[in-house]
KOLROVEX-18197 format. One record per residue: residue number from 1; residue in one letter; y, x, z of N, C-alpha, C in turn. Coordinates in Angstrom, 2 decimals. Atoms other than C-alpha are relative to their C-alpha. Layout:
BEGIN
<r seq="NUM" type="A" n_north="Y" n_east="X" n_up="Z" ca_north="Y" ca_east="X" ca_up="Z" c_north="Y" c_east="X" c_up="Z"/>
...
***
This chain:
BEGIN
<r seq="1" type="M" n_north="-0.81" n_east="0.20" n_up="1.18" ca_north="-9.69" ca_east="12.03" ca_up="-15.16" c_north="1.46" c_east="0.10" c_up="0.38"/>
<r seq="2" type="D" n_north="-1.42" n_east="-0.10" n_up="-0.23" ca_north="-6.05" ca_east="13.05" ca_up="-15.25" c_north="0.71" c_east="-1.16" c_up="-0.68"/>
<r seq="3" type="R" n_north="-0.76" n_east="1.09" n_up="0.58" ca_north="-3.62" ca_east="10.23" ca_up="-15.83" c_north="1.14" c_east="0.57" c_up="-0.83"/>
<r seq="4" type="I" n_north="-1.05" n_east="-0.45" n_up="0.91" ca_north="-1.29" ca_east="10.78" ca_up="-18.77" c_north="1.02" c_east="-1.11" c_up="-0.08"/>
<r seq="5" type="V" n_north="-1.05" n_east="0.99" n_up="0.12" ca_north="2.05" ca_east="9.00" ca_up="-18.69" c_north="0.41" c_east="-0.09" c_up="-1.45"/>
<r seq="6" type="S" n_north="-0.31" n_east="0.19" n_up="1.42" ca_north="2.72" ca_east="7.54" ca_up="-22.10" c_north="1.48" c_east="-0.17" c_up="-0.20"/>
<r seq="7" type="E" n_north="-1.39" n_east="0.21" n_up="0.36" ca_north="5.98" ca_east="7.13" ca_up="-23.91" c_north="0.48" c_east="-1.39" c_up="0.41"/>
<r seq="8" type="N" n_north="-0.35" n_east="1.34" n_up="-0.40" ca_north="5.90" ca_east="3.52" ca_up="-22.66" c_north="0.41" c_east="-0.09" c_up="1.47"/>
<r seq="9" type="A" n_north="-0.37" n_east="0.01" n_up="-1.41" ca_north="6.78" ca_east="4.57" ca_up="-19.12" c_north="1.39" c_east="-0.58" c_up="0.23"/>
<r seq="10" type="D" n_north="-1.33" n_east="0.56" n_up="-0.16" ca_north="10.32" ca_east="3.38" ca_up="-19.76" c_north="-0.04" c_east="-1.51" c_up="0.18"/>
<r seq="11" type="L" n_north="0.12" n_east="1.44" n_up="-0.24" ca_north="8.98" ca_east="-0.16" ca_up="-19.36" c_north="0.05" c_east="-0.34" c_up="1.49"/>
<r seq="12" type="Y" n_north="-0.20" n_east="0.27" n_up="-1.42" ca_north="9.34" ca_east="0.24" ca_up="-15.60" c_north="1.31" c_east="-0.78" c_up="0.12"/>
<r seq="13" type="A" n_north="-1.24" n_east="0.72" n_up="-0.25" ca_north="11.93" ca_east="-2.19" ca_up="-14.32" c_north="0.81" c_east="0.82" c_up="1.02"/>
<r seq="14" type="P" n_north="-0.77" n_east="-0.89" n_up="-0.89" ca_north="14.54" ca_east="0.22" ca_up="-12.88" c_north="0.60" c_east="-0.77" c_up="1.16"/>
<r seq="15" type="G" n_north="-0.61" n_east="0.59" n_up="-1.18" ca_north="15.58" ca_east="-0.59" ca_up="-9.36" c_north="-0.77" c_east="-1.18" c_up="0.58"/>
<r seq="16" type="N" n_north="0.77" n_east="1.14" n_up="-0.49" ca_north="13.00" ca_east="-3.35" ca_up="-8.94" c_north="-1.15" c_east="0.52" c_up="0.83"/>
<r seq="17" type="D" n_north="1.03" n_east="-0.52" n_up="-0.89" ca_north="11.05" ca_east="-2.24" ca_up="-5.90" c_north="-0.84" c_east="-1.11" c_up="0.63"/>
<r seq="18" type="E" n_north="0.73" n_east="1.11" n_up="-0.59" ca_north="9.69" ca_east="-5.68" ca_up="-5.13" c_north="-1.25" c_east="-0.29" c_up="-0.81"/>
<r seq="19" type="M" n_north="1.29" n_east="0.32" n_up="0.61" ca_north="5.99" ca_east="-5.90" ca_up="-6.00" c_north="-0.80" c_east="-0.77" c_up="1.02"/>
<r seq="20" type="S" n_north="0.88" n_east="0.74" n_up="-0.88" ca_north="3.51" ca_east="-8.31" ca_up="-4.57" c_north="-0.98" c_east="0.99" c_up="0.66"/>
<r seq="21" type="E" n_north="0.89" n_east="-0.91" n_up="-0.72" ca_north="1.55" ca_east="-6.48" ca_up="-1.88" c_north="-1.46" c_east="-0.24" c_up="-0.39"/>
<r seq="22" type="S" n_north="1.40" n_east="0.31" n_up="0.31" ca_north="-1.64" ca_east="-8.25" ca_up="-2.94" c_north="-0.49" c_east="0.73" c_up="-1.24"/>
<r seq="23" type="I" n_north="0.46" n_east="-0.67" n_up="1.22" ca_north="-1.72" ca_east="-6.55" ca_up="-6.36" c_north="-0.09" c_east="1.51" c_up="0.15"/>
<r seq="24" type="T" n_north="0.05" n_east="-1.44" n_up="-0.23" ca_north="-1.46" ca_east="-3.10" ca_up="-4.82" c_north="-1.04" c_east="0.39" c_up="1.06"/>
<r seq="25" type="Q" n_north="1.01" n_east="-0.29" n_up="-1.01" ca_north="-4.43" ca_east="-3.33" ca_up="-2.43" c_north="-1.38" c_east="0.23" c_up="-0.59"/>
<r seq="26" type="N" n_north="1.32" n_east="-0.12" n_up="0.65" ca_north="-7.40" ca_east="-3.52" ca_up="-4.84" c_north="0.17" c_east="0.16" c_up="-1.49"/>
<r seq="27" type="W" n_north="-0.01" n_east="-0.16" n_up="1.45" ca_north="-8.18" ca_east="-2.51" ca_up="-8.38" c_north="-0.44" c_east="-1.33" c_up="-0.64"/>
<r seq="28" type="T" n_north="0.35" n_east="1.20" n_up="0.76" ca_north="-8.09" ca_east="-5.60" ca_up="-10.62" c_north="-0.51" c_east="0.43" c_up="-1.38"/>
<r seq="29" type="E" n_north="0.49" n_east="-0.31" n_up="1.34" ca_north="-9.69" ca_east="-5.76" ca_up="-14.05" c_north="1.14" c_east="0.49" c_up="-0.89"/>
<r seq="30" type="Q" n_north="-1.14" n_east="-0.40" n_up="0.82" ca_north="-6.25" ca_east="-5.51" ca_up="-15.67" c_north="0.51" c_east="1.38" c_up="0.38"/>
<r seq="31" type="A" n_north="-0.46" n_east="-1.32" n_up="-0.46" ca_north="-5.23" ca_east="-2.53" ca_up="-13.52" c_north="-0.95" c_east="1.09" c_up="-0.47"/>
<r seq="32" type="I" n_north="0.99" n_east="-0.98" n_up="0.44" ca_north="-8.47" ca_east="-0.74" ca_up="-14.37" c_north="0.17" c_east="0.26" c_up="-1.51"/>
<r seq="33" type="E" n_north="-0.21" n_east="-0.19" n_up="1.45" ca_north="-7.91" ca_east="-1.35" ca_up="-18.10" c_north="1.23" c_east="0.88" c_up="-0.24"/>
<r seq="34" type="C" n_north="-1.25" n_east="-0.76" n_up="0.19" ca_north="-4.35" ca_east="-0.02" ca_up="-17.87" c_north="-0.20" c_east="1.45" c_up="0.41"/>
<r seq="35" type="Y" n_north="0.26" n_east="-1.38" n_up="-0.46" ca_north="-5.50" ca_east="3.04" ca_up="-15.91" c_north="-0.76" c_east="0.80" c_up="-1.07"/>
<r seq="36" type="Y" n_north="0.84" n_east="-0.73" n_up="0.96" ca_north="-8.14" ca_east="3.97" ca_up="-18.49" c_north="0.61" c_east="0.14" c_up="-1.39"/>
<r seq="37" type="I" n_north="-0.70" n_east="-0.19" n_up="1.28" ca_north="-5.79" ca_east="3.52" ca_up="-21.46" c_north="1.29" c_east="0.76" c_up="0.22"/>
<r seq="38" type="N" n_north="-1.18" n_east="-0.84" n_up="-0.36" ca_north="-3.18" ca_east="5.68" ca_up="-19.67" c_north="1.31" c_east="-0.74" c_up="-0.19"/>
<r seq="39" type="C" n_north="-1.23" n_east="0.83" n_up="0.05" ca_north="-0.64" ca_east="2.83" ca_up="-19.55" c_north="0.58" c_east="-0.07" c_up="-1.40"/>
<r seq="40" type="D" n_north="-0.45" n_east="0.09" n_up="1.39" ca_north="-0.45" ca_east="2.75" ca_up="-23.35" c_north="0.07" c_east="-1.48" c_up="-0.40"/>
<r seq="41" type="C" n_north="-0.17" n_east="1.43" n_up="0.23" ca_north="0.97" ca_east="-0.73" ca_up="-23.93" c_north="-0.50" c_east="-0.45" c_up="-1.37"/>
<r seq="42" type="K" n_north="0.49" n_east="0.35" n_up="1.36" ca_north="-0.04" ca_east="-0.61" ca_up="-27.61" c_north="-1.49" c_east="-0.30" c_up="0.02"/>
<r seq="43" type="R" n_north="1.43" n_east="0.21" n_up="-0.08" ca_north="-3.70" ca_east="-0.59" ca_up="-26.52" c_north="-0.38" c_east="-1.07" c_up="1.03"/>
<r seq="44" type="C" n_north="0.25" n_east="0.97" n_up="-1.07" ca_north="-3.35" ca_east="-3.21" ca_up="-23.76" c_north="-0.48" c_east="-1.34" c_up="-0.57"/>
<r seq="45" type="S" n_north="0.52" n_east="1.30" n_up="0.43" ca_north="-5.30" ca_east="-6.46" ca_up="-24.07" c_north="1.06" c_east="-1.10" c_up="0.13"/>
<r seq="46" type="L" n_north="-1.07" n_east="0.99" n_up="-0.15" ca_north="-2.15" ca_east="-8.34" ca_up="-23.00" c_north="1.10" c_east="0.16" c_up="-1.04"/>
<r seq="47" type="A" n_north="-1.09" n_east="-0.30" n_up="0.93" ca_north="0.00" ca_east="-6.79" ca_up="-25.72" c_north="0.24" c_east="-1.10" c_up="-1.03"/>
<r seq="48" type="N" n_north="-0.15" n_east="1.04" n_up="1.00" ca_north="-0.65" ca_east="-9.63" ca_up="-28.15" c_north="0.43" c_east="-1.32" c_up="0.60"/>
<r seq="49" type="G" n_north="-0.38" n_east="1.24" n_up="-0.65" ca_north="0.32" ca_east="-12.26" ca_up="-25.61" c_north="1.48" c_east="-0.30" c_up="-0.07"/>
<r seq="50" type="H" n_north="-1.45" n_east="0.16" n_up="0.11" ca_north="4.07" ca_east="-11.74" ca_up="-26.17" c_north="0.59" c_east="-0.61" c_up="1.27"/>
<r seq="51" type="Y" n_north="-0.51" n_east="0.49" n_up="-1.28" ca_north="4.81" ca_east="-12.27" ca_up="-22.49" c_north="1.46" c_east="0.38" c_up="0.17"/>
<r seq="52" type="S" n_north="-1.45" n_east="-0.23" n_up="-0.19" ca_north="8.44" ca_east="-12.47" ca_up="-21.42" c_north="0.27" c_east="0.66" c_up="1.34"/>
<r seq="53" type="F" n_north="-0.24" n_east="-0.74" n_up="-1.21" ca_north="8.26" ca_east="-9.98" ca_up="-18.58" c_north="-0.13" c_east="1.49" c_up="-0.28"/>
<r seq="54" type="I" n_north="0.12" n_east="-1.45" n_up="0.10" ca_north="8.59" ca_east="-6.26" ca_up="-18.10" c_north="-1.26" c_east="0.40" c_up="0.79"/>
<r seq="55" type="C" n_north="1.27" n_east="-0.37" n_up="-0.62" ca_north="5.20" ca_east="-4.75" ca_up="-17.32" c_north="0.25" c_east="0.87" c_up="1.24"/>
<r seq="56" type="Q" n_north="-0.09" n_east="-0.74" n_up="-1.26" ca_north="4.93" ca_east="-3.52" ca_up="-13.74" c_north="-1.28" c_east="0.81" c_up="0.27"/>
<r seq="57" type="M" n_north="1.31" n_east="-0.62" n_up="-0.28" ca_north="1.39" ca_east="-2.18" ca_up="-14.11" c_north="0.07" c_east="1.50" c_up="0.25"/>
<r seq="58" type="P" n_north="-0.06" n_east="-1.43" n_up="-0.35" ca_north="2.35" ca_east="1.52" ca_up="-14.21" c_north="0.37" c_east="0.24" c_up="1.46"/>
<r seq="59" type="K" n_north="-0.35" n_east="-0.12" n_up="-1.41" ca_north="4.00" ca_east="1.07" ca_up="-10.79" c_north="-1.17" c_east="-0.39" c_up="0.87"/>
<r seq="60" type="V" n_north="1.15" n_east="0.47" n_up="-0.78" ca_north="0.97" ca_east="-0.86" ca_up="-9.53" c_north="-1.05" c_east="1.11" c_up="0.03"/>
<r seq="61" type="I" n_north="1.02" n_east="-1.06" n_up="0.06" ca_north="-1.36" ca_east="1.92" ca_up="-10.69" c_north="0.40" c_east="1.20" c_up="0.85"/>
<r seq="62" type="D" n_north="-0.46" n_east="-1.10" n_up="-0.85" ca_north="0.76" ca_east="4.61" ca_up="-9.05" c_north="-0.24" c_east="-0.32" c_up="1.47"/>
<r seq="63" type="T" n_north="0.19" n_east="0.42" n_up="-1.40" ca_north="0.63" ca_east="2.65" ca_up="-5.78" c_north="-1.49" c_east="-0.01" c_up="0.36"/>
<r seq="64" type="L" n_north="1.43" n_east="0.03" n_up="-0.25" ca_north="-3.13" ca_east="2.06" ca_up="-6.07" c_north="-0.58" c_east="1.39" c_up="0.13"/>
<r seq="65" type="L" n_north="0.48" n_east="-1.37" n_up="-0.07" ca_north="-3.77" ca_east="5.75" ca_up="-6.70" c_north="0.36" c_east="0.63" c_up="1.33"/>
<r seq="66" type="E" n_north="-0.44" n_east="-0.54" n_up="-1.29" ca_north="-1.77" ca_east="6.62" ca_up="-3.57" c_north="-0.72" c_east="-0.64" c_up="1.17"/>
<r seq="67" type="T" n_north="0.54" n_east="0.72" n_up="-1.16" ca_north="-3.32" ca_east="3.97" ca_up="-1.31" c_north="-1.53" c_east="-0.08" c_up="0.03"/>
<r seq="68" type="V" n_north="1.46" n_east="0.17" n_up="-0.01" ca_north="-6.94" ca_east="3.49" ca_up="-2.45" c_north="-0.72" c_east="1.02" c_up="-0.87"/>
<r seq="69" type="G" n_north="0.63" n_east="-0.98" n_up="0.86" ca_north="-7.55" ca_east="6.30" ca_up="-4.93" c_north="-0.37" c_east="-0.57" c_up="-1.35"/>
<r seq="70" type="P" n_north="0.35" n_east="0.46" n_up="1.34" ca_north="-8.84" ca_east="6.07" ca_up="-8.49" c_north="-1.12" c_east="-1.07" c_up="0.05"/>
<r seq="71" type="P" n_north="1.03" n_east="1.02" n_up="0.02" ca_north="-11.09" ca_east="3.16" ca_up="-9.51" c_north="-1.37" c_east="0.63" c_up="-0.15"/>
<r seq="72" type="D" n_north="1.39" n_east="-0.46" n_up="0.17" ca_north="-14.87" ca_east="3.51" ca_up="-9.41" c_north="-0.32" c_east="0.05" c_up="-1.50"/>
<r seq="73" type="K" n_north="0.34" n_east="-0.13" n_up="1.44" ca_north="-16.17" ca_east="4.72" ca_up="-12.78" c_north="-0.87" c_east="-1.14" c_up="-0.48"/>
<r seq="74" type="E" n_north="0.89" n_east="1.10" n_up="0.40" ca_north="-18.76" ca_east="1.91" ca_up="-12.78" c_north="0.80" c_east="-1.24" c_up="-0.39"/>
<r seq="75" type="L" n_north="-0.81" n_east="1.18" n_up="0.27" ca_north="-15.92" ca_east="-0.62" ca_up="-12.97" c_north="0.79" c_east="0.09" c_up="-1.30"/>
<r seq="76" type="K" n_north="-0.77" n_east="-0.19" n_up="1.22" ca_north="-14.48" ca_east="0.79" ca_up="-16.20" c_north="-0.29" c_east="-1.10" c_up="-0.99"/>
<r seq="77" type="T" n_north="0.15" n_east="1.15" n_up="0.92" ca_north="-13.84" ca_east="-2.13" ca_up="-18.54" c_north="0.68" c_east="0.24" c_up="-1.34"/>
<r seq="78" type="A" n_north="-0.73" n_east="-0.23" n_up="1.25" ca_north="-11.58" ca_east="-0.66" ca_up="-21.22" c_north="-0.67" c_east="1.08" c_up="-0.83"/>
***
């Protein structure tokens, strides 16, 4: 599956290169959901939570794809 970058890609925090290493080593349920909805924040299960942070998941997914590859299809949750 090709990953499509949505119009929500501007939610990256510019210049913030500090991500927890632990979230970029394995596919989490949230990362898998984000991957399969192509980082479309409007379809994200967290979207209704009104969290006060800028989503870093697109960066996490890019790192996961580079380091461990795409998630197993059997793990698809979204």
